[in-house]
C-alpha positions in Angstrom: 86.1 -34.8 60.7 87.8 -38.0 59.6 87.1 -41.1 60.6 90.7 -42.4 62.2 91.9 -46.1 61.9 94.8 -47.0 64.0 96.8 -50.2 62.3 98.4 -51.3 65.2 101.0 -54.6 64.6 101.0 -57.4 66.9 104.6 -57.8 66.3 107.5 -56.8 63.9 107.5 -58.2 60.3 103.6 -58.2 59.8 104.0 -56.0 56.7 102.5 -53.4 58.4 103.6 -50.7 55.8 101.7 -52.8 52.8 98.8 -53.3 54.6 98.3 -49.7 55.7 99.1 -49.1 51.7 96.6 -51.4 51.1 94.1 -49.7 52.9 94.6 -46.3 51.7 93.6 -47.9 48.3 91.1 -49.7 49.1 89.0 -46.6 50.7 90.6 -44.7 47.4 89.2 -46.8 45.4 85.6 -46.8 46.9 85.7 -42.9 46.1 86.7 -41.7 50.0 89.0 -39.2 50.7 92.0 -40.6 52.2 94.8 -39.5 54.6 98.0 -41.0 55.8 99.4 -40.3 59.4 103.1 -42.1 60.6 104.1 -40.3 64.1 107.7 -42.4 64.2 109.8 -44.0 61.7 110.5 -47.5 61.7 113.5 -48.4 63.5 116.7 -49.1 60.5 114.6 -47.3 57.8 115.7 -44.0 58.3 116.9 -43.4 54.4 118.0 -40.4 53.0 114.7 -40.3 50.9 112.5 -41.0 54.4 110.4 -43.3 55.6 109.9 -46.4 53.4 105.9 -46.3 53.7 105.9 -42.4 53.4 107.6 -42.6 50.5 105.2 -44.8 49.1 102.3 -43.0 50.0 103.8 -40.1 48.5 105.6 -41.1 45.4 102.9 -44.4 44.5 99.6 -43.1 46.1 100.4 -39.4 45.6 98.8 -38.4 48.9 100.2 -35.4 50.7 102.3 -36.8 53.6 104.7 -35.2 56.5 107.4 -36.3 58.1 108.1 -38.8 60.5 109.6 -38.4 63.9 113.2 -40.3 63.6 113.0 -43.5 65.6 116.3 -42.2 66.9 114.6 -39.1 68.6 111.9 -41.2 70.0 113.9 -43.8 71.6 116.0 -41.2 73.0 112.8 -39.3 74.7 111.0 -42.4 76.0 114.5 -43.8 77.5 114.6 -40.2 79.4 111.6 -41.1 80.9 109.8 -38.6 78.4 107.3 -40.3 76.7 104.4 -37.5 77.3 107.0 -35.1 75.5 107.1 -37.4 72.9 103.8 -37.4 72.7 103.4 -33.7 72.6 105.8 -33.9 69.5 103.5 -36.3 67.6 100.5 -34.5 68.3 102.0 -31.4 66.8 102.7 -33.4 63.7 99.1 -34.5 63.8 98.1 -31.1 63.7 99.6 -30.1 60.5 97.7 -33.3 58.8 94.7 -32.7 56.3 91.7 -33.0 58.2 89.6 -32.6 54.9 89.4 -36.2 54.2 86.7 -39.3 55.1 89.2 -42.1 56.6 92.5 -41.5 58.1 95.3 -43.9 57.8 97.7 -44.2 61.1 100.8 -46.5 61.2 101.4 -47.5 64.8 105.3 -48.6 65.5 106.4 -52.0 65.5 107.2 -54.0 68.9 110.7 -55.6 68.4 110.4 -57.2 71.6 113.1 -55.1 73.2 111.5 -51.4 73.4 109.1 -51.4 76.0 108.1 -48.0 75.6 107.0 -48.9 71.9 103.4 -50.9 73.4 102.3 -47.7 75.8 103.2 -45.6 72.8 100.8 -47.1 70.2 98.0 -47.2 73.0 98.7 -43.5 73.8 98.7 -42.0 70.1 95.3 -44.4 69.6 93.9 -43.1 72.3 94.8 -39.2 71.4 93.6 -39.5 68.0 90.1 -41.2 69.0 90.9 -43.8 66.7 89.2 -47.2 65.8 92.0 -49.5 66.8 92.6 -52.8 63.9 95.4 -54.9 65.0 97.5 -56.6 62.2 98.8 -60.1 62.6 101.0 -62.6 60.7 100.2 -66.0 61.7 103.4 -67.7 60.8 102.8 -71.5 62.0 100.8 -70.5 65.0 98.0 -72.3 65.6 94.3 -71.0 65.7 94.2 -71.1 69.9 97.6 -69.4 69.8 96.5 -66.4 67.5 93.7 -65.9 69.3 96.2 -65.4 72.5 98.0 -62.9 70.7 95.1 -61.0 69.8 93.3 -61.3 73.0 96.9 -60.3 74.7 97.0 -57.5 72.3 93.1 -56.3 72.8 93.8 -56.0 77.0 96.0 -52.6 76.1 93.4 -51.1 74.8 90.7 -52.3 77.4 90.1 -49.2 79.6 86.8 -47.5 78.7 88.6 -44.5 78.4 90.8 -46.2 75.5 89.6 -46.8 72.2 88.0 -50.0 71.0 90.1 -53.0 68.9 87.2 -53.1 65.8 88.9 -55.5 64.0 91.7 -57.7 63.0 93.4 -58.1 59.8 95.7 -61.3 59.2 98.6 -60.9 56.4 101.1 -63.6 54.6 98.7 -66.9 55.8 100.4 -69.2 55.0 103.8 -67.9 54.9 107.0 -70.5 54.6 107.9 -70.9 58.4 111.7 -69.7 58.0 112.4 -66.1 56.7 113.9 -65.1 53.2 112.6 -66.3 50.0 112.5 -70.4 49.8 115.9 -72.2 49.7 116.2 -75.8 48.7 118.7 -78.2 47.6 117.0 -80.4 44.9 115.2 -83.1 46.4 114.5 -82.2 50.1 111.1 -80.3 51.2 111.1 -76.7 50.9 108.9 -76.8 54.5 105.7 -77.8 56.0 102.8 -75.9 55.6 101.1 -73.7 58.3 97.4 -73.4 59.1 95.4 -71.8 55.8 92.6 -68.9 56.4 89.5 -71.0 57.2 91.5 -72.7 60.1 91.6 -69.3 61.5 88.5 -68.0 60.8 86.5 -70.7 62.3 89.1 -71.9 65.5 90.3 -68.6 66.6 87.4 -67.9 69.0 87.5 -64.0 69.1 87.3 -64.0 65.1 84.6 -66.5 65.1 82.3 -64.9 67.9 82.8 -61.7 65.3 84.4 -60.2 68.8 86.9 -58.8 66.7 85.8 -58.6 63.0 88.1 -60.3 60.2 88.7 -56.7 58.4 91.3 -58.5 55.5 92.5 -62.0 55.6 95.6 -61.9 52.9 97.0 -65.3 52.2 100.4 -65.5 51.2 102.0 -65.1 47.7 105.4 -65.8 47.0 105.1 -63.4 43.9 104.5 -60.5 46.4 108.0 -61.0 48.1 109.8 -62.1 44.9 112.8 -59.7 44.5 114.2 -58.7 41.3 117.4 -60.4 39.7 119.1 -56.9 40.2 118.5 -57.2 43.9 119.8 -60.0 44.4 122.9 -58.6 42.3 123.2 -55.9 44.2 123.1 -57.3 47.8 125.6 -59.7 46.9 127.3 -57.7 45.0 127.7 -59.7 42.7 129.7 -59.6 38.7 127.3 -59.5 36.0 128.5 -62.1 33.2 124.8 -61.0 31.6 122.6 -58.8 32.5 119.8 -59.5 30.3 116.4 -59.2 31.9 117.6 -58.8 35.5 115.6 -55.5 36.6 112.1 -57.9 35.3 112.7 -61.0 36.0 111.9 -62.3 39.6 113.3 -64.7 41.9 110.3 -67.2 43.2 112.4 -69.4 44.9 116.5 -70.9 44.9 117.6 -73.6 44.0 121.3 -75.5 45.1 122.4 -77.3 42.1 125.3 -79.6 43.1 123.6 -82.9 42.2 124.7 -84.4 38.6 122.5 -83.0 35.4 119.8 -86.0 35.4 118.7 -85.6 38.9 118.4 -81.4 38.3 116.8 -81.5 35.5 113.4 -80.6 37.4 114.2 -78.2 39.2 114.5 -76.1 36.0 111.2 -73.9 36.4 109.5 -70.2 35.6 110.7 -68.0 38.9 114.0 -70.2 40.1 117.3 -69.0 40.6 120.2 -71.6 40.0 123.0 -71.5 42.0 125.9 -73.8 41.4 129.2 -73.9 41.9 131.1 -71.8 38.6 133.0 -75.5 37.4 129.5 -76.7 36.8 129.1 -75.9 33.1 126.8 -78.9 32.6 124.3 -77.0 34.8 124.9 -73.6 32.9 124.2 -75.2 29.8 121.3 -77.4 31.0 119.8 -73.9 32.2 120.9 -72.4 28.9 118.9 -75.0 26.9 115.6 -74.5 29.4 115.4 -70.7 28.3 116.1 -71.7 24.6 112.5 -73.9 25.2 111.1 -71.1 26.5 111.6 -71.6 30.6 111.8 -68.5 32.2 114.1 -68.8 34.7 115.0 -65.9 37.1 119.0 -66.6 36.4 121.4 -68.3 37.0 124.0 -67.3 40.2 127.7 -69.1 40.0 129.3 -69.2 43.2 133.1 -69.7 44.5 134.9 -66.4 42.1 135.2 -69.4 39.2 134.2 -68.0 35.3 132.9 -70.9 32.9 135.3 -71.6 30.2 134.9 -68.3 27.5 134.2 -71.0 24.5 131.5 -72.5 27.0 129.9 -69.1 27.4 130.1 -68.6 23.9 127.8 -71.5 22.9 125.4 -69.8 25.8 125.2 -66.7 23.7 121.7 -67.7 22.3 120.1 -67.9 25.6 121.6 -65.1 27.1 119.9 -62.8 24.2 116.5 -64.4 25.3 117.2 -62.3 28.3 118.3 -65.1 30.8 120.5 -63.2 33.7 123.8 -65.1 34.6 126.0 -63.6 37.8 128.8 -64.2 39.0 129.8 -63.9 43.1 133.4 -64.8 45.2 131.1 -66.3 47.9 131.4 -70.2 47.8 127.8 -72.1 47.8 127.2 -72.0 51.5 127.7 -68.8 52.3 125.7 -67.2 49.2 122.6 -69.8 50.2 123.0 -68.1 53.7 123.2 -64.3 52.3 119.9 -65.6 50.2 117.9 -66.5 53.0 118.3 -64.0 55.1 117.8 -61.6 52.2 115.6 -58.3 53.0 112.0 -58.8 52.3 111.0 -55.2 52.0 110.0 -53.5 48.8 112.6 -51.4 47.4 111.6 -48.2 46.5 112.2 -48.1 42.7 110.6 -51.3 42.7 107.0 -49.7 41.2 105.6 -52.8 39.6 106.3 -55.1 42.5 104.5 -52.7 45.3 101.8 -51.5 43.2 101.2 -55.7 42.9 101.4 -55.9 46.9 99.0 -52.8 46.9 96.2 -54.1 44.9 96.1 -57.6 46.3 96.0 -56.6 49.7 93.2 -53.9 48.9 91.4 -56.7 47.1 91.2 -58.6 50.3 89.9 -55.9 52.6 85.6 -56.0 53.8 84.9 -52.6 51.8 81.6 -52.9 53.2 82.6 -53.1 56.4 85.3 -50.4 56.5 82.5 -47.8 54.6 79.8 -48.4 57.5 82.7 -48.1 59.8 83.4 -44.1 57.9 79.7 -43.6 57.5 80.5 -40.8 55.3 78.0 -38.6 54.8 79.9 -35.8 51.7 79.8 -37.1 48.1 81.9 -39.9 47.0 85.3 -37.9 44.7 86.2 -39.8 41.7 90.0 -40.7 41.8 92.1 -42.5 39.0 91.8 -45.5 41.2 88.2 -45.1 41.7 87.7 -44.5 37.8 89.9 -47.9 36.9 87.5 -49.6 39.8 84.4 -48.7 38.3 85.4 -49.4 34.8 86.8 -52.9 35.9 83.2 -53.3 38.0 81.3 -52.0 34.8 83.0 -54.9 32.9 82.1 -57.3 34.4 78.5 -56.5 34.5 78.8 -56.3 30.9 80.1 -59.5 30.8 81.4 -59.1 26.9 83.1 -62.0 25.1 86.6 -61.3 24.0 87.8 -63.1 21.2 91.8 -63.0 21.1 93.5 -64.2 17.6 97.3 -65.2 18.4 95.5 -67.1 21.2 99.3 -68.8 21.9 101.4 -65.6 22.3 102.4 -65.2 25.8 101.6 -61.9 26.5 98.1 -62.7 25.1 97.7 -66.2 27.3 99.2 -64.3 30.0 96.4 -61.6 30.0 93.4 -64.0 28.9 94.2 -65.7 31.9 94.2 -62.5 34.2 91.2 -61.2 32.4 89.5 -64.8 33.5 90.7 -65.1 37.2 89.7 -61.6 37.7 86.1 -62.0 36.0 86.3 -59.0 34.2 85.3 -60.6 31.0 85.2 -64.2 29.1 88.0 -64.6 26.8 88.1 -66.8 24.0 91.5 -67.7 22.7 92.1 -68.5 18.7 94.6 -71.7 19.6 95.6 -75.0 20.0 94.7 -76.1 23.6 98.1 -78.4 24.0 100.0 -75.0 22.5 98.6 -72.3 24.8 98.7 -75.1 28.1 102.9 -75.0 27.2 102.9 -71.7 27.1 101.3 -70.9 30.2 103.4 -73.8 32.1 106.5 -71.8 30.8 105.5 -68.8 32.5 104.7 -70.6 35.8 100.7 -70.0 34.9 97.6 -72.3 35.1 95.0 -72.4 31.7 92.0 -72.6 33.9 89.6 -75.0 32.4 86.9 -73.0 31.9 88.6 -70.6 29.8 87.7 -70.9 26.2 90.3 -72.5 23.6 89.3 -72.5 20.4 91.5 -74.6 17.2 91.5 -71.7 15.0 
């Protein structure tokens, strides 16, 4: 009989689907047989190719997962006081789920605040499936005391002796910016204040510090996990592409609105920055191209106001375009462009396999696997999936503690790989190059060269 974990979101926009997928990956990497069940699709996510989390579970994790009940159908029955009938439909779906697994992850339905029936449905599903409930929260700017109140309120819904226990919680997006979308700044203005960190919640939230709720995972905010590709921005704005470049590879970590004079905006030319500027500011376009030519991987340049640079200027910029610098043009003015960007959907597009892999892996690495395995209490021998093989291979590499000597130590891909290998403690790396040169290459890619990473002049 499968151990059922019901992941219940405290609110919308907590990254619930990503957390479910990350938990599936973590359990699978430990050699457990896993399954996934989503009773009702999220509102607004009824796409031709199915619900987003179901799509990723099938296509990216290779699980055999059935369809979810469309949200509109669930809403119609709930609005007609037919919640019991809806629950029967859910149990009918559940009966077709593969029970020959060690752990089954069930994704709850986010409560947007306008649908009173959603919270009751989540409780009923967890109760009928005899599930362990894990709360998923994104603290935002909430203080530890405020978060504790929200967790306590959610626990009360499951407080009846006949209801399943709330056994733990997962805090996602800790330290995220208080505004939606990725950071939009005008040079010279701060991107936002800093919310409480992970340690503040662990120590200042009584339910967590007392172990009344076990902290199953604490995932800190990483801009790279929500960074869209330049091509995603282009589609959202329906922009004209003056130079596609590496639009499908480069990601927007931040957006800077440049309207000041050239000397006052130079420090905004950083790795992962999308430069938004009126189309007649050819000086800023040329400065961005010069930055690209010296190795700064800007996300791209977005020209506003339907203003096209002079053909002679574009010809001058051709060498920078050849490095992969994307250049887009939109008919919107700068204000409305920045407004659209600040409200851009942060969900991972289905075709963005690199990003969803990064998100799943990052979340999986932050979960308390020892605690989860104890809850599952597996009696059958574990299997070795491809993910489990990679995990065990990494563990063996760490145990071997080998030294890897890397020639051409200033080559960008070598530098990036060495830093990742060093940070994940997979092996000890030694780069053959001048340290100052390696530091310059790392900085151009938005990376920090660790002091403990060995670099020797050849």
